[in-house]
C-alpha positions as CSV (number, residue, x, y, z in Angstrom):
1,X,-6.5,-29.3,38.4
2,X,-3.3,-28.3,36.5
3,X,-1.2,-29.8,39.2
4,X,-3.0,-33.1,38.8
5,X,-2.5,-33.0,35.0
6,X,1.2,-32.4,35.4
7,X,1.6,-35.3,37.8
8,X,-0.4,-37.6,35.5
9,X,1.9,-36.7,32.7
10,X,5.1,-37.2,34.7
11,X,5.5,-34.1,36.8
12,X,6.6,-31.8,33.9
13,X,4.5,-30.9,30.9
14,X,7.5,-29.8,28.9
15,X,9.3,-33.1,29.1
16,X,6.8,-34.5,26.7
17,X,7.5,-31.9,24.0
18,X,9.3,-34.3,21.6
19,X,6.9,-37.2,22.3
20,X,3.9,-34.9,21.5
21,X,5.6,-33.8,18.3
22,X,6.1,-37.4,17.3
23,X,2.4,-38.3,18.0
24,X,1.2,-35.2,16.1
25,X,3.4,-36.0,13.2
26,X,2.2,-39.6,13.0
27,X,-1.4,-38.5,13.3
28,X,-1.0,-35.8,10.6
29,X,0.6,-38.2,8.1
30,X,-1.9,-40.9,9.0
31,X,-4.7,-38.5,8.2
32,X,-3.1,-37.3,5.0
33,X,-2.5,-40.8,3.7
34,X,-5.9,-42.3,4.6
35,X,-4.7,-44.4,7.5
36,X,-1.7,-45.9,5.7
37,X,1.0,-44.7,8.3
38,X,-0.6,-46.6,11.1
39,X,-1.2,-49.9,9.2
40,X,0.7,-52.9,10.3
41,X,2.7,-53.3,7.2
42,X,3.9,-49.6,7.2
43,X,4.8,-49.7,10.9
44,X,6.8,-52.9,10.2
45,X,8.6,-51.2,7.3
46,X,9.3,-48.1,9.5
47,X,10.9,-50.2,12.2
48,X,12.9,-52.5,10.0
49,X,13.9,-49.7,7.6
50,X,15.2,-47.4,10.3
51,X,16.6,-50.0,12.7
52,X,20.2,-49.2,11.6
53,X,19.7,-45.5,12.3
54,X,18.3,-46.3,15.8
55,X,21.3,-48.5,16.5
56,X,23.8,-45.9,15.2
57,X,22.1,-43.2,17.3
58,X,22.6,-45.2,20.5
59,X,26.3,-45.0,20.0
60,X,26.3,-41.4,18.7
61,X,24.4,-40.0,21.7
62,X,27.1,-41.3,24.1
63,X,29.8,-39.8,21.9
64,X,27.9,-36.4,21.9
65,X,27.2,-36.5,25.6
66,X,30.9,-36.9,26.2
67,X,31.6,-33.8,24.1
68,X,32.8,-35.3,20.9
69,X,31.4,-36.2,17.4
70,X,31.8,-39.3,15.3
71,X,31.7,-38.7,11.5
72,X,33.1,-42.2,10.6
73,X,30.2,-44.5,11.5
74,X,28.8,-44.7,8.1
75,X,32.1,-45.6,6.5
76,X,32.9,-48.1,9.3
77,X,29.5,-49.7,8.6
78,X,30.3,-49.9,4.8
79,X,33.5,-51.8,5.5
80,X,31.7,-54.1,7.9
81,X,29.0,-54.8,5.3
82,X,31.4,-55.7,2.6
83,X,33.6,-58.0,4.8
84,X,30.5,-59.8,5.9
85,X,29.4,-60.3,2.3
86,X,32.8,-61.5,1.0
87,X,33.4,-63.8,3.9
88,X,30.1,-65.5,3.6
89,X,29.3,-65.4,-0.1
90,X,32.6,-65.2,-1.9
91,X,34.7,-67.2,0.6
92,X,31.9,-69.6,1.5
93,X,32.3,-69.3,5.3
94,X,29.5,-70.2,7.6
95,X,27.2,-67.3,8.3
96,X,28.0,-67.1,12.0
97,X,31.8,-67.1,11.2
98,X,31.4,-64.2,8.8
99,X,29.3,-62.4,11.4
100,X,31.9,-62.7,14.0
101,X,34.6,-61.5,11.6
102,X,32.4,-58.5,10.6
103,X,31.9,-57.6,14.2
104,X,35.6,-57.8,14.7
105,X,36.1,-55.3,12.0
106,X,34.0,-52.9,13.9
107,X,35.9,-53.7,17.1
108,X,39.2,-52.9,15.3
109,X,37.8,-49.6,13.9
110,X,36.6,-48.7,17.4
111,X,40.1,-49.4,18.8
112,X,41.7,-47.3,16.1
113,X,39.4,-44.3,16.7
114,X,39.7,-44.6,20.6
115,X,43.5,-44.8,20.3
116,X,43.8,-41.5,18.5
117,X,41.2,-39.7,20.5
118,X,41.9,-41.0,24.1
119,X,45.6,-41.9,24.0
120,X,47.2,-39.5,21.4
121,X,44.7,-36.6,22.1
122,X,43.7,-35.8,18.5
123,X,40.2,-34.1,18.5
124,X,37.5,-36.6,17.7
125,X,36.2,-34.5,14.8
126,X,39.6,-34.7,13.0
127,X,40.1,-38.4,13.9
128,X,36.7,-39.5,12.6
129,X,36.8,-37.2,9.6
130,X,40.0,-39.0,8.6
131,X,38.3,-42.3,9.4
132,X,35.3,-41.4,7.2
133,X,37.7,-40.9,4.2
134,X,39.9,-43.9,5.1
135,X,37.2,-46.4,5.7
136,X,35.2,-45.3,2.7
137,X,38.3,-45.9,0.5
138,X,38.8,-49.2,2.2
139,X,35.3,-50.2,1.4
140,X,35.9,-49.5,-2.3
141,X,39.3,-51.2,-2.3
142,X,38.0,-54.4,-0.6
143,X,34.7,-54.7,-2.5
144,X,36.1,-53.4,-5.9
145,X,32.9,-51.2,-6.1
146,X,30.7,-54.2,-6.6
147,X,27.5,-55.4,-4.9
148,X,27.7,-58.7,-3.2
149,X,24.7,-60.6,-1.7
150,X,24.5,-62.0,1.8
151,X,23.1,-65.5,2.9
152,X,19.5,-66.0,4.1
153,X,20.5,-66.2,7.8
154,X,21.8,-62.6,7.6
155,X,18.7,-61.5,5.7
156,X,16.7,-62.9,8.5
157,X,18.4,-60.5,11.0
158,X,17.5,-57.5,8.9
159,X,14.3,-58.4,7.3
160,X,12.9,-61.4,9.2
161,X,9.9,-61.8,11.4
162,X,9.2,-64.0,14.4
163,X,7.3,-67.0,12.9
164,X,8.4,-69.9,15.0
165,X,5.0,-70.8,16.6
166,X,1.7,-71.6,14.9
167,X,-0.5,-68.4,14.7
168,X,-3.7,-68.0,16.7
169,X,-7.1,-67.5,15.1
170,X,-9.7,-65.3,16.4
171,X,-12.6,-65.5,13.9
172,X,-11.3,-63.8,10.8
173,X,-8.2,-62.6,12.6
174,X,-4.9,-64.4,12.1
175,X,-2.7,-63.4,15.0
176,X,1.1,-63.8,15.3
177,X,1.6,-65.8,18.5
178,X,5.2,-64.6,19.3
179,X,4.2,-60.9,19.0
180,X,1.3,-61.3,21.4
181,X,3.4,-63.1,23.9
182,X,6.1,-60.4,23.6
183,X,3.6,-57.6,24.1
184,X,2.1,-59.4,27.2
185,X,5.5,-60.1,28.7
186,X,6.5,-56.5,28.1
187,X,3.3,-55.2,29.8
188,X,3.8,-57.5,32.8
189,X,7.5,-56.6,33.2
190,X,6.7,-52.9,32.9
191,X,4.0,-53.1,35.6
192,X,6.2,-55.2,38.0
193,X,9.1,-52.8,37.6
194,X,7.0,-49.7,38.3
195,X,5.4,-51.4,41.3
196,X,8.7,-52.5,42.7
197,X,10.1,-49.0,42.2
198,X,7.2,-47.4,43.9
199,X,7.3,-49.8,46.8
200,X,11.0,-49.1,47.4
201,X,10.4,-45.3,47.2
202,X,7.6,-45.5,49.8
203,X,9.8,-47.7,52.0
204,X,12.7,-45.1,51.7
205,X,10.3,-42.2,52.6
206,X,10.5,-40.6,49.2
207,X,7.6,-38.7,47.8
208,X,5.4,-40.6,45.2
209,X,2.4,-39.7,43.0
210,X,-1.0,-40.3,44.4
211,X,-2.4,-43.8,43.8
212,X,-4.9,-42.8,41.1
213,X,-2.2,-41.1,39.1
214,X,0.1,-44.1,39.4
215,X,-2.7,-46.4,38.3
216,X,-3.6,-44.1,35.4
217,X,0.0,-44.2,34.2
218,X,0.2,-48.0,34.4
219,X,-3.1,-48.3,32.4
220,X,-1.7,-45.9,29.8
221,X,1.6,-47.7,29.3
222,X,-0.1,-51.1,29.4
223,X,-2.7,-50.1,26.8
224,X,-0.1,-48.6,24.6
225,X,2.1,-51.7,24.6
226,X,-0.8,-54.0,24.1
227,X,-2.4,-52.0,21.2
228,X,0.9,-51.7,19.4
229,X,1.5,-55.5,19.9
230,X,-2.0,-56.2,18.5
231,X,-1.3,-54.1,15.4
232,X,2.0,-55.8,14.7
233,X,0.6,-59.2,15.3
234,X,-2.4,-58.8,13.0
235,X,-0.5,-57.7,9.8
236,X,-0.4,-59.8,6.7
237,X,0.2,-63.5,7.4
238,X,3.8,-64.4,8.0
239,X,4.7,-61.1,9.5
240,X,5.1,-59.9,13.1
241,X,7.2,-57.4,15.0
242,X,10.5,-57.4,13.0
243,X,13.5,-59.2,14.3
244,X,15.5,-56.1,13.7
245,X,13.1,-54.4,16.1
246,X,14.0,-56.9,18.7
247,X,17.6,-56.2,18.3
248,X,17.0,-52.4,18.7
249,X,14.9,-53.0,21.9
250,X,17.5,-55.3,23.4
251,X,20.3,-52.8,22.7
252,X,18.2,-50.0,24.1
253,X,17.5,-51.8,27.3
254,X,21.2,-52.6,27.8
255,X,22.5,-49.1,26.9
256,X,19.8,-47.2,28.8
257,X,20.7,-49.2,31.9
258,X,24.4,-48.6,31.3
259,X,23.9,-44.8,30.9
260,X,21.6,-44.4,34.0
261,X,22.8,-47.0,36.4
262,X,26.5,-47.7,36.1
263,X,29.6,-45.8,37.0
264,X,30.7,-45.9,33.3
265,X,27.5,-44.2,32.2
266,X,27.7,-41.5,34.9
267,X,31.3,-40.9,33.9
268,X,30.2,-40.1,30.3
269,X,27.8,-37.4,31.6
270,X,30.5,-36.2,34.0
271,X,33.2,-35.9,31.4
272,X,30.8,-34.2,28.9
273,X,29.6,-31.8,31.6
274,X,33.0,-30.7,32.9
275,X,36.1,-32.7,32.0
276,X,38.4,-31.0,34.5
277,X,36.0,-31.5,37.4
278,X,35.5,-35.2,36.4
279,X,39.2,-35.8,36.3
280,X,39.5,-34.2,39.8
281,X,36.8,-36.5,41.2
282,X,38.9,-39.5,40.0
283,X,37.1,-40.3,36.8
284,X,39.4,-41.6,34.0
285,X,38.7,-39.2,31.1
286,X,41.0,-41.3,28.9
287,X,38.9,-44.4,29.6
288,X,35.6,-42.6,29.0
289,X,36.8,-41.2,25.7
290,X,38.1,-44.5,24.6
291,X,34.9,-46.3,25.5
292,X,32.5,-43.9,23.6
293,X,34.6,-44.0,20.4
294,X,35.0,-47.7,20.6
295,X,31.4,-48.3,21.3
296,X,30.2,-46.0,18.5
297,X,32.2,-48.1,15.9
298,X,31.0,-51.4,17.5
299,X,27.4,-50.3,17.2
300,X,28.0,-49.2,13.6
301,X,29.1,-52.8,12.9
302,X,25.8,-54.0,14.3
303,X,23.9,-51.4,12.3
304,X,25.6,-52.6,9.1
305,X,24.7,-56.2,9.7
306,X,21.0,-55.3,10.2
307,X,21.1,-53.1,7.1
308,X,22.7,-55.5,4.6
309,X,20.4,-58.1,6.0
310,X,17.4,-56.0,5.1
311,X,18.8,-54.9,1.6
312,X,20.0,-58.5,0.9
313,X,23.4,-57.3,-0.3
314,X,26.4,-55.0,0.4
315,X,26.7,-52.2,-2.1
316,X,29.4,-49.5,-2.7
317,X,26.8,-46.8,-1.5
318,X,26.1,-48.3,1.9
319,X,26.7,-46.0,4.8
320,X,26.6,-42.7,2.9
321,X,25.3,-39.9,5.2
322,X,24.5,-42.4,7.9
323,X,26.4,-40.3,10.4
324,X,24.2,-37.3,9.5
325,X,21.0,-39.2,10.2
326,X,22.4,-40.4,13.6
327,X,23.6,-37.0,14.6
328,X,20.3,-35.4,13.6
329,X,18.4,-38.0,15.7
330,X,20.6,-37.2,18.7
331,X,20.1,-33.4,18.5
332,X,16.4,-33.6,17.7
333,X,16.1,-35.9,20.7
334,X,17.4,-33.1,22.8
335,X,21.1,-33.7,23.3
336,X,23.1,-30.5,24.0
337,X,25.5,-29.3,21.4
338,X,28.0,-28.6,24.3
339,X,27.8,-32.1,25.7
340,X,26.9,-33.4,29.1
341,X,23.2,-33.6,28.4
342,X,21.1,-36.2,26.6
343,X,19.2,-39.5,27.0
344,X,18.8,-42.7,25.2
345,X,15.1,-42.4,25.3
346,X,15.1,-38.8,23.9
347,X,17.4,-40.0,21.1
348,X,15.1,-42.8,20.2
349,X,12.2,-40.4,20.0
350,X,14.3,-38.1,17.8
351,X,15.1,-41.0,15.5
352,X,11.5,-42.0,15.2
353,X,10.6,-38.3,14.4
354,X,13.0,-38.5,11.5
355,X,11.8,-41.9,10.5
356,X,8.1,-41.0,10.3
357,X,9.0,-37.7,8.6
358,X,10.8,-39.7,5.9
359,X,8.0,-42.3,5.7
360,X,5.2,-39.7,5.7
361,X,6.7,-37.6,3.0
362,X,7.5,-40.6,0.8
363,X,3.8,-41.8,1.1
364,X,2.7,-38.3,0.1
365,X,4.9,-38.5,-3.0
366,X,7.4,-35.8,-2.0
367,X,10.7,-35.9,-3.7
368,X,14.0,-36.6,-2.0
369,X,14.9,-33.0,-2.4
370,X,11.8,-31.9,-0.3
371,X,12.5,-34.5,2.3
372,X,16.1,-33.4,2.6
373,X,15.1,-29.7,3.1
374,X,12.4,-30.5,5.6
375,X,14.8,-32.7,7.6
376,X,17.3,-29.9,7.6
377,X,14.8,-27.3,8.8
378,X,13.5,-29.7,11.6
379,X,17.1,-30.2,12.8
380,X,17.9,-26.5,12.8
381,X,14.7,-25.6,14.6
382,X,15.3,-28.2,17.3
383,X,18.9,-27.0,18.0
384,X,18.0,-23.3,17.6
385,X,15.2,-23.7,20.2
386,X,17.6,-25.4,22.5
387,X,20.2,-22.6,22.2
388,X,17.5,-19.9,22.4
389,X,16.1,-21.4,25.6
390,X,19.5,-21.5,27.3
391,X,20.2,-17.8,26.3
392,X,16.9,-16.9,28.0
393,X,17.8,-18.8,31.1
394,X,15.1,-21.4,30.6
395,X,15.6,-25.1,30.3
396,X,16.4,-26.4,26.9
397,X,14.3,-29.0,25.2
398,X,16.4,-31.8,26.6
399,X,16.9,-29.8,29.8
400,X,13.1,-30.3,30.2
401,X,13.4,-33.9,29.0
402,X,16.2,-34.6,31.5
403,X,15.0,-32.5,34.3
404,X,13.8,-35.8,35.7
405,X,17.4,-36.9,35.9
406,X,17.9,-34.9,39.0
407,X,14.7,-36.4,40.4
408,X,15.9,-39.8,39.4
409,X,19.2,-39.3,41.2
410,X,17.3,-38.2,44.3
411,X,15.1,-41.4,44.0
412,X,18.1,-43.6,43.6
413,X,19.7,-42.1,46.6
414,X,16.5,-42.8,48.5
415,X,16.4,-46.3,47.1
416,X,20.1,-46.9,48.1
417,X,19.2,-45.9,51.6
418,X,16.2,-48.2,51.8
C-alpha cells in the first residue's frame, strides 16, 4: 500500500515537502481569514504583487547553483526603473523604445558584473556588493530622488489583465474567456507532454509507473490547472489571470528547459558541484560564470519593468531588499548553500511560500516587524534543516526534491537511445 502511495506522489514522499508546506500554509491562512486567501481577487494580487520576486529568483537560483551570490539585483532594478520612467515620461519616447533602452541598461549591468567575476576573477560577493552600492547611487543621481510615473502601456505589463475577448456568461457567472482558453490549453499540453514522455520511455524499455497511477497523476494535474483557471476567470468583471503572471510562466518554461535540457544548464550544475572537475571535462567555467551573472542582471531588468508597471511609477525606494527576497526564495526552495544543487521549480515553490506568508500575515493585520521576523525564522529553519540533514548523511530538502534529477537523467538517456 505504501509503495503505491509513493508511486502516486511521484516515487518519493519527501520530494513533496515544500509543496505540502505551501499547501498547508495557504489552507491555514485561508481558514484564519474566512476564505479571503483563496478568493480570485487575492490570488490575482498575490501573483501580480510578487511577480518581480519570482522573476528575480529565476536568475538568482542559477547564480547560487553555480556557487555565487548576487547582491546587486535590487539596485540594478532601481536603475532600470528610473531609466524607463525618464525615457518614456520625461523625454517623451514611445513606450517600446523606452522599454528597449531599459532592458539595455540591464544588459550593460550584466556585462559589467560578468566581466569582473568571470574575466578578472573577483569574487561575486564583492563584485555585487560594490554593484549594490554603485547602482543604488546611480539611481539616486539619475532620478534626483524623485518619483516619476510610467505610461499606460508599461502599467499594463505589471497590473494589466487579459481582456481582449468578450466574456462568457454561465447564468450568474461572468467568465473571462482568455483565462479559460489558457487553462484548457495548459491542461491539453500537460497531458500530451506526459503521454509523449511515457510512450518514449516504454519504447526505450525504461521502467514506468502502473497505468492507474499515471492516469491518477494526469487527473490530479488537470483538475488543479482547470480549478485554478476557473478561480482566476471568475473574479470581478474586467479581471483575469494577470499579464505579469503570463510573463512569469513564460520565463519559467524557458529557464526550466534551459536548466534541465541544454549543455549550458548542465554546465551551471557542473561548475557549482565541482569547478575543477567541470573544467577538466571541457566545460568553460569562465563562460558559465559570465552567463549566470549576466542573466541575473537581465532578469532584474525585466523584474523592474513589471514592478514599476504595477506601482505606476519609479520611486527612489524601488529595489530595496529585493535581493534578500530572491535569495530567501532560492534557499527555502531547497538550493544548497554550497552550490551545485537547486531547481527552478523548487525556487518557484519557495517564492510562493514567502508570498503567501507575506499575504496571510498582512490579511491577519500583523505588523511589518512581525512579518520580517517570521520570514527570517522560516529561512533559517529551511537552511538549518538542509545542513543538519547533510551532517546526518541523509538527503537535504532539495536533495529529496532533486533526487528525481538522477532518475530524469536515466530517463533522458533511455529516451536518447530510443
